C-alpha atoms as one frame of an Amber mdcrd trajectory, in Angstrom:
protein
  34.405 119.789  50.948  36.506 116.616  51.182  39.149 118.038  48.864  39.332
 121.245  50.892  39.938 119.351  54.109  42.895 117.686  52.444  44.531 120.904
  51.293  43.602 120.825  47.593  41.973 123.500  45.479  38.656 122.528  43.866
  39.055 121.373  40.274  39.375 124.235  37.819  40.407 126.835  40.420  44.065
 127.783  40.801  43.724 130.283  43.647  43.163 129.083  47.196  41.313 130.300
  50.249  43.887 130.085  53.027  43.284 130.547  56.753  46.568 131.225  58.573
  46.548 130.902  62.370  49.568 132.482  64.058  50.603 132.958  67.662  51.386
 136.644  67.149  51.671 139.538  64.718  55.086 141.095  65.188  58.257 142.146
  63.383  60.699 141.454  66.207  62.075 138.013  65.411  63.051 135.682  62.619
  59.849 133.646  62.889  57.837 136.864  62.648  59.561 138.017  59.467  59.260
 134.568  57.967  55.498 134.728  58.470  55.222 138.272  57.066  57.161 137.292
  53.961  55.032 134.201  53.366  51.789 136.157  53.836  52.899 138.945  51.504
  53.695 136.461  48.774  50.542 134.371  49.217  48.280 137.432  49.215  49.365
 138.252  45.649  47.756 135.072  44.306  45.295 133.800  46.884  42.583 134.861
  49.299  44.320 134.904  52.675  42.935 135.558  56.151  45.373 135.827  59.064
  44.085 135.152  62.581  46.667 136.032  65.238  46.770 135.702  69.002  48.628
 138.846  70.080  50.365 141.866  68.560  52.982 144.364  69.688  52.451 147.167
  67.181  55.656 146.538  65.216  54.042 144.997  62.122  51.188 145.705  59.735
  49.564 142.588  58.253  50.045 142.251  54.481  46.611 140.654  54.120  43.195
 140.676  55.770  43.645 139.956  59.471  41.675 139.486  62.678  42.745 138.987
  66.255  41.887 135.634  67.810  42.792 135.612  71.524  44.175 132.310  72.754
  46.374 131.437  69.776  49.382 132.772  71.693  48.538 130.693  74.772  49.907
 127.332  75.796  46.644 126.012  77.178  43.684 128.162  76.051  40.815 126.751
  73.974  40.724 127.230  70.178  38.015 129.874  70.767  36.619 130.994  67.412
  38.990 129.181  65.048  36.202 126.789  64.103  33.803 129.659  63.443  36.322
 131.371  61.171  36.880 128.138  59.271  33.156 127.639  58.787  32.735 131.210
  57.520  35.743 131.245  55.188  35.482 127.584  54.149  39.239 127.531  53.464
  40.985 125.123  51.142  43.926 125.202  53.533  44.361 125.887  57.255  47.994
 126.737  58.019  49.201 127.046  61.616  52.338 129.120  62.072  54.196 128.822
  65.373  51.026 127.816  67.213  51.727 125.542  70.198  48.333 125.717  71.912
  47.479 121.991  72.166  43.713 122.474  71.889  44.130 124.448  68.676  46.493
 121.775  67.347  43.989 119.037  68.171  41.222 120.993  66.453  43.473 121.502
  63.420  44.170 117.773  63.215  40.464 117.318  62.566  40.604 119.525  59.463
  43.843 118.095  58.003  45.772 121.329  58.485  49.388 122.233  57.800  51.615
 123.400  60.681  54.934 125.227  60.463  57.117 124.104  63.379  59.531 126.927
  64.163  61.273 125.569  67.246  61.734 122.656  69.650  58.509 122.818  71.632
  57.027 119.750  69.933  59.892 117.426  70.872  61.896 119.067  73.689  60.353
 120.220  76.988  63.609 121.873  78.048  65.906 124.532  76.602  66.011 123.726
  72.903  68.100 120.529  72.864  70.588 122.130  75.237  70.917 120.299  78.522
  70.962 121.583  82.077  74.636 120.551  82.153  75.309 122.944  79.255  75.838
 120.406  76.459  73.922 119.674  73.240  71.206 117.069  73.781  71.524 113.996
  71.560  68.554 112.098  73.039  65.008 111.708  71.813  61.987 112.797  73.832
  61.645 110.379  76.756  60.362 111.113  80.234  63.253 109.819  82.344  65.982
 111.355  80.152  64.210 114.709  79.871  63.672 114.904  83.637  67.429 115.368
  84.095  67.138 118.866  82.576  64.744 120.097  85.288  65.158 120.897  88.961
  61.412 121.152  89.694  59.696 117.772  89.310  56.193 119.265  89.235  57.058
 121.776  86.548  58.809 119.075  84.544  55.768 116.791  84.631  53.500 119.578
  83.438  55.866 120.685  80.650  56.658 117.158  79.491  52.981 116.229  79.254
  52.292 119.427  77.328  55.107 118.611  74.881  53.775 115.094  74.355  50.278
 116.419  73.753  51.535 118.821  71.087  53.534 116.043  69.447  50.580 113.649
  69.314  48.438 116.308  67.628  51.234 117.104  65.171  51.371 113.452  64.123
  47.961 113.970  62.512  48.974 117.165  60.683  51.305 117.949  57.800  54.426
 119.506  59.333  56.615 122.098  57.634  60.070 122.614  59.132  62.869 125.010
  58.223  65.784 122.565  58.166  66.719 118.924  57.743  67.879 119.048  61.353
  64.319 119.798  62.494  62.917 117.087  60.235  65.278 114.535  61.766  64.261
 115.587  65.279  60.567 115.132  64.496  61.197 111.767  62.849  63.133 110.654
  65.928  60.166 111.764  68.043  57.808 109.563  66.028  56.472 111.590  63.093
  56.142 109.820  59.756  58.660 111.222  57.302  55.997 111.515  54.585  54.180
 114.061  56.756  57.220 116.357  56.991  58.242 118.922  54.361  61.520 120.844
  54.665  61.013 124.395  53.371  63.674 126.854  54.558  62.859 130.534  55.081
  63.900 133.210  52.607  65.317 136.648  53.327  62.519 139.207  53.503  62.229
 142.911  54.227  65.897 143.935  54.096  65.832 146.839  51.673  66.339 150.133
  53.505  69.488 151.543  55.092  70.422 152.518  58.625  71.412 155.730  60.362
  75.008 156.647  59.555  76.122 156.747  63.184  75.195 153.079  63.587  76.844
 151.893  60.377  80.495 152.022  61.463  82.701 148.968  60.785  82.180 146.404
  63.546  81.827 142.801  64.559  78.081 142.181  64.866  75.909 139.967  67.055
  72.234 140.092  66.029  69.607 138.401  68.165  68.103 138.124  71.601  70.503
 138.704  74.453  69.756 135.428  76.212  72.080 132.643  77.291  71.055 130.131
  74.630  72.038 132.559  71.851  75.577 132.804  73.275  76.256 136.571  73.517
  78.741 136.064  76.373  80.589 133.510  74.245  80.676 136.124  71.488  82.413
 138.525  73.875  84.965 135.877  74.863  85.747 134.977  71.254  85.960 138.636
  70.203  88.419 139.457  73.000  90.462 136.344  72.299  90.656 137.208  68.592
  92.433 140.516  69.124  90.253 142.131  66.441  90.188 145.856  67.195  86.753
 146.591  65.758  83.947 147.182  68.298  81.545 144.373  69.079  77.998 145.622
  68.427  74.882 143.891  69.758  71.646 144.418  67.842  69.103 143.017  70.279
  67.897 143.098  73.823  67.154 140.671  76.623  68.088 139.721  80.186  71.843
 139.806  79.497  71.767 143.373  78.194  72.954 145.033  81.422  75.939 142.672
  81.647  76.938 143.316  78.042  76.614 147.081  78.416  79.349 146.949  81.066
  81.788 145.169  78.734  84.510 147.585  77.505  84.503 147.958  73.742  80.988
 146.594  73.336  78.004 148.594  72.157  74.416 147.466  72.754  71.890 149.042
  70.389  68.826 147.315  71.808  66.157 146.015  69.466  66.806 147.344  65.944
  63.804 147.513  63.567  64.200 145.058  60.724  64.249 147.706  58.032  67.331
 149.251  59.667  69.343 146.026  59.760  70.787 146.153  56.196  73.172 148.970
  57.079  74.441 147.040  60.082  74.969 143.874  58.065  76.812 145.810  55.354
  79.002 147.539  57.930  79.792 144.308  59.769  83.173 142.818  58.973  81.866
 139.586  60.487  78.730 138.327  62.258  79.172 136.076  65.296  76.697 133.241
  65.952  77.826 131.113  68.924  74.414 129.514  69.497  74.365 127.281  72.576
  70.943 125.810  71.849  70.443 123.829  68.654  69.326 126.400  66.098  66.199
 125.344  64.186  67.645 127.303  61.234  69.389 130.595  62.086  67.892 133.191
  59.714  70.261 135.925  60.980  73.141 134.103  59.317  71.360 133.827  55.970
  70.511 137.537  56.112  74.131 138.430  56.857  75.514 136.326  54.001  72.966
 137.784  51.599  74.212 141.289  52.439  77.893 140.360  52.187  78.903 139.798
  55.807  80.816 136.592  56.616  79.322 134.520  59.428  81.471 132.931  62.120
  79.343 130.330  63.881  79.225 127.202  65.953  77.853 124.151  64.201  74.470
 124.114  65.897  71.248 122.493  64.671  70.436 123.631  61.148  73.246 126.196
  60.808  75.368 123.959  58.609  72.588 123.724  56.028  73.031 127.339  54.884
  76.573 128.106  56.075  79.246 127.956  53.319  81.707 126.214  55.673  84.425
 128.831  55.940  83.983 130.214  59.448  81.967 127.267  60.789  83.547 125.606
  63.845  82.616 122.842  66.263  79.986 123.631  68.867  81.480 125.090  72.041
  84.896 125.905  70.538  85.532 129.509  71.602  89.152 129.448  70.426  87.935
 128.283  67.023  85.496 131.187  66.879  88.302 133.612  67.704  90.559 132.150
  65.024  87.862 132.218  62.363  86.855 135.744  63.368  90.395 136.944  62.670
  90.335 135.148  59.322  86.940 136.563  58.368  87.878 140.222  58.629  88.175
 141.661  55.121  86.381 138.757  53.454  83.074 139.388  51.661  80.419 136.723
  51.623  77.871 135.679  49.024  74.304 134.487  49.436  74.132 130.678  49.322
  72.100 128.992  46.608  68.827 127.236  47.346  67.045 129.951  49.319  65.318
 131.837  46.512  61.906 133.184  47.444  60.048 132.020  44.322  61.254 128.425
  44.557  60.514 128.138  48.270  57.016 129.582  47.896  56.330 127.171  45.034
  57.261 124.325  47.365  54.897 125.662  50.030  52.006 125.890  47.573  52.737
 122.328  46.428  52.309 121.200  50.046  48.982 123.038  50.196  47.740 121.089
  47.182  48.918 117.654  48.248  46.421 115.247  49.745  47.079 114.314  53.371
  46.585 110.750  54.544  43.972 110.312  57.250
């Protein structure tokens, strides 16, 4: 059993028993499709059980799955995770986007692997984006982080929760999607030898889209929330003078505002299998992310399907972006200029994000011993 606790297959057996704990089963976001792609690939070679906290009916699990209430909670107990582990006797426990501190602390006791999808292990605020509206360059520290909150009680609770997650993560093997995220965790105190950088791969983009939605356009794909920068996309699009419509594939609290913008079209949430037609029709994809992107899978998808990406240099974006169309964070005029230049240009998928290679790296992490 000692080898299994350290993420190694017993001698003579190449397949693994893998218990994946995830906050949710969904097909609505980049983290969701990353998980579905990983599960689909693993299930071809290994025995995989997915335990998820919540579901919204948009995804079917590609492997055996059970619901485990509490995995999607910030504070709930690990409930039956221990029972599942005892029954399955997994070689590997892999947490995916789980931020419940009690589950993380339990997982630290079984030498698990955790995929860290966002900033909630090292930033109690808005994703390394300050209350003043600037990128945060500081490490996690109580006094500095307090400046991003207006409610002292809420800050204290959220900061302590972030620290608790981080301390549990220090005893796990962390997988992150970009070198940017690895650097943030190292700055927060994680040992570099416990961090593996394994980017996501493009998954599930095969079908087309209804013809009426596939007209030439400038595309914004993502949640319509302030940290994704949809209002900055509108400003840059207007400033560019590009006559194509600006289409938003997504929904969120800014939807009503964007629907009132002349020349803009808001499609709402678009099922993933219908996105290829939009990417192929897009003459450019705008990504003015105000928060520091952990990776930015929308951009990789767009490039893979031939659409140039005009983006702010935010978080891990520069690690997949080819450079042409990448401008300094916050530069709306630069976005407008590069948007004009991008029209008529076709993009190519960047190297280094091939599914087989990335999955091989993940399985190598599963088989590595983890220091106590």
